C-alpha positions, 0 to 999 in steps of 0.5 A: 547402570548394571544388574546383579543376579542372585544365583540359585545353586547347590554349592556345586553347580548353578540351577537352571532358573539362574540362566533365565534370570540372567537373560532378563538382566541383560535386557535391563541394560548394562553389565550383568554381575552374578552373586554366588553366596554359599559354602565351598561354592567355588565350583558354582562360582566357576559355573556362573562365570561360564554363563554367556552375558555375565561380566563378573561373578561375586563369590561370597563363601561362609558357613552361614551361606551354606543353606541359603538362609534368607536373612543372611543372603539378604544381608549380603545382597544389601551390602553390595546393592549400592553399586547396582541399578537392578537386583534380580532374583528367580521367582522361585521359592528361594527368590521369593523368600529373599527378595522382599527382605532386600526390598524392605531393607533398601526401602524400595518397591519390589517388582514381582514375577516379571515376564518382559522387560520393556525398558530399564525402568518398565516391566510387564507382569501377569495379574488376575492369574495371568488373565491380564498383563500389568505394565509397571514403571519403577522410579526407585533408584534400585529396582528389586525384581523377581523373574518368572523364568518361563517368560525368558529364554535361558542364557547359554550355560557356556561360552562366557569368561567372567572374572570371579571376584572373591569377597568377604561375606557379611557376618551371620545375622543370627536370626535363623538357623538351619536345622535339617531338611527332608528331600523327596527322592525322585528319579524323574526330571525336576518339574520346573525344568522338565521338557515333558510333563504329565499331570493328573486331576481330581477325576482320577479318584484316588492316589492308587488310580493316579499312580496306576493310570499316570505313571505308565504314561510318564514312564513312556514319555520320560516325563515329570509328573504334575497334578492339579491343586484339587488332586494334591488337596485330595491326597492323590499326589504330593505337594511338590507336584502341584502345578498352578498359581499356588504351585509351580509355574511350568512351560515345557515343550509338551504338557499332557493334562488328564482329568483336569478341568482347567480352573483359572488357577491351574491354567495360570501355571501351565498355559505357556507350555509349547504344546498342550494335550488335554484329555477330559470327558467334559466337552465344556472343560475350560482346559480345552480352551488352551489345548492344542490337542483335545480328546473328549474321552474317559481318561481311564480308557484313553490314557492306557490306550495312549500308553499302548500306542506309544 
């Protein structure tokens, strides 16, 4: 019994979500192998070989793997699948794009968003926006699993010494092509990897106020910036800042929520944070039910005062 982790990488290095997925794979039992499929991705493969707990890295290098197109990566995974009892993906945009294709091609069920491994065939995952936990047992010969990274500690990025096995990649499926990308430039930490996150809600009233009130606090704390869905839908913040069930799932050391009421969908995305600070003038706001520290105050007064105190 062995597990294959599909690495998320940029052809030069391994992204943090892969480390959490390796931890989940180790808990499934058996050897853990990592697939690095990319273009000129030898550096990423070597980085994967250093991850503690990894027994082998499989490196497939080809032009059509450069941008991680789901059709091509899925075909490569399926070509290797016969030797594994578990195939694990981070539950990121990329992992969620590839995993269902792999499960369909293997004719097995997908086990999504696991937060705990109870046994090699039994997993826990949140349902109803995290208000209940389901225990799922799979009888499939190959378990295709996506891993909620906030549910598992990251494996050590160094200390391992896995062998790198270079394999010939499968041919281009021809089903899709990469045309281009528009990357949002951001000097702040990546939202899903940040240790401190400052989030604003609809109560801020406008994009101008959002920036005026929240940016100084984020600057003082060296934090990533997030937002509720209501704030994003209103145009106060960009889409990639959205935290919640339909946005990004985060679990920083410190999460500061200002002007966020705490709808169930938002709580699902941040309630695993180590310390939660809520600022809201409504004493009945649901956010206070999960907050470690709550301040009943007008955010337009409280946040600038907090910035001044810092």
